[in-house]
C-alpha positions in Angstrom: 27.0 -18.8 -24.6 27.1 -15.4 -25.0 23.3 -14.8 -25.5 22.5 -16.7 -22.8 24.9 -14.8 -20.4 23.2 -11.8 -21.8 20.1 -13.5 -21.3 20.8 -14.3 -17.9 22.3 -10.6 -17.0 18.8 -9.2 -18.0 16.6 -11.2 -16.3 18.6 -10.2 -13.3 19.2 -6.6 -13.7 15.3 -6.0 -14.6 13.5 -8.9 -12.8 10.9 -7.5 -10.6 7.6 -9.2 -8.2 5.2 -7.9 -5.8 3.7 -9.9 -3.5 0.8 -8.9 -0.8 2.0 -9.8 2.6 -1.3 -8.9 4.8 -4.8 -7.3 4.1 -6.4 -6.3 7.8 -10.0 -5.4 7.8 -11.6 -3.3 10.8 -14.4 -4.1 12.3 -17.3 -3.6 9.9 -20.8 -2.2 11.1 -23.5 -3.8 9.0 -26.1 -1.2 10.4 -25.1 1.5 8.7 -26.0 2.1 4.9 -23.1 2.2 2.5 -25.0 3.8 -0.1 -25.1 7.4 2.3 -21.0 7.0 2.6 -18.3 8.2 0.6 -15.7 5.5 -0.5 -12.2 7.1 0.3 -9.0 5.4 -0.8 -5.0 6.5 -0.1 -1.5 4.9 -0.6 1.5 5.8 0.6 4.6 3.6 0.6 8.4 3.5 1.9 11.7 3.0 -0.5 14.3 0.6 0.4 17.6 0.7 -1.2 19.9 -2.2 -0.2 18.3 -2.9 2.8 18.8 1.6 4.0 15.2 2.6 4.8 14.0 5.7 4.1 10.4 7.4 4.7 9.8 5.0 8.2 6.3 7.0 9.0 4.5 5.7 5.8 1.8 4.0 7.9 0.9 6.7 10.1 0.9 9.4 6.6 -1.6 7.0 5.3 -3.4 7.0 8.2 -3.6 10.8 8.3 -4.3 11.4 4.7 -7.4 9.0 5.0 -8.6 10.8 7.7 -8.1 14.2 6.1 -10.4 13.1 3.0 -12.9 12.9 5.8 -12.8 15.8 7.7 -16.2 16.2 8.8 -17.3 12.7 9.5 -16.1 9.5 10.8 -14.2 7.2 8.7 -15.4 3.7 9.4 -14.8 0.1 8.0 -11.1 0.5 7.1 -9.4 -2.2 4.8 -5.5 -2.1 5.0 -3.2 -4.0 2.1 0.3 -4.0 2.7 2.2 -5.1 0.0 6.0 -4.8 -1.8 7.3 -4.5 -5.0 10.5 -5.8 -5.4 13.2 -4.0 -7.9 17.4 -4.8 -8.2 18.7 -3.9 -5.1 15.8 -2.1 -3.9 12.1 -2.0 -3.1 9.1 -0.7 -2.3 6.9 -1.3 1.0 3.3 -0.3 0.2 0.2 0.4 2.4 -3.0 1.1 0.7 -6.0 1.6 2.9 -9.8 2.5 2.1 -12.6 3.0 4.1 -16.1 4.7 4.1 -16.9 8.3 4.8 -19.8 8.9 7.3 -21.6 12.1 8.0 
């Protein structure tokens, strides 16, 4: 019986899960040649501990980082993925953005 209690306690304390909530794609222009563009991607996250939120501007940070990787051009064909990684009493909301830098 003690073994099963330890097993349940271990599963509760160290369990985690990951889920993708939303994937958004901007307008794609098929006229442009993607072979001439540079693929860029960034990821930012927001930490939430027991419902208390920190780093509330993580989406804006991702967009700024993506634009900073393409200073002399224009970022197009952007794909944004919003996901969550859960742990015990805390989780991370993650934004992964990728796009193409056209010069």
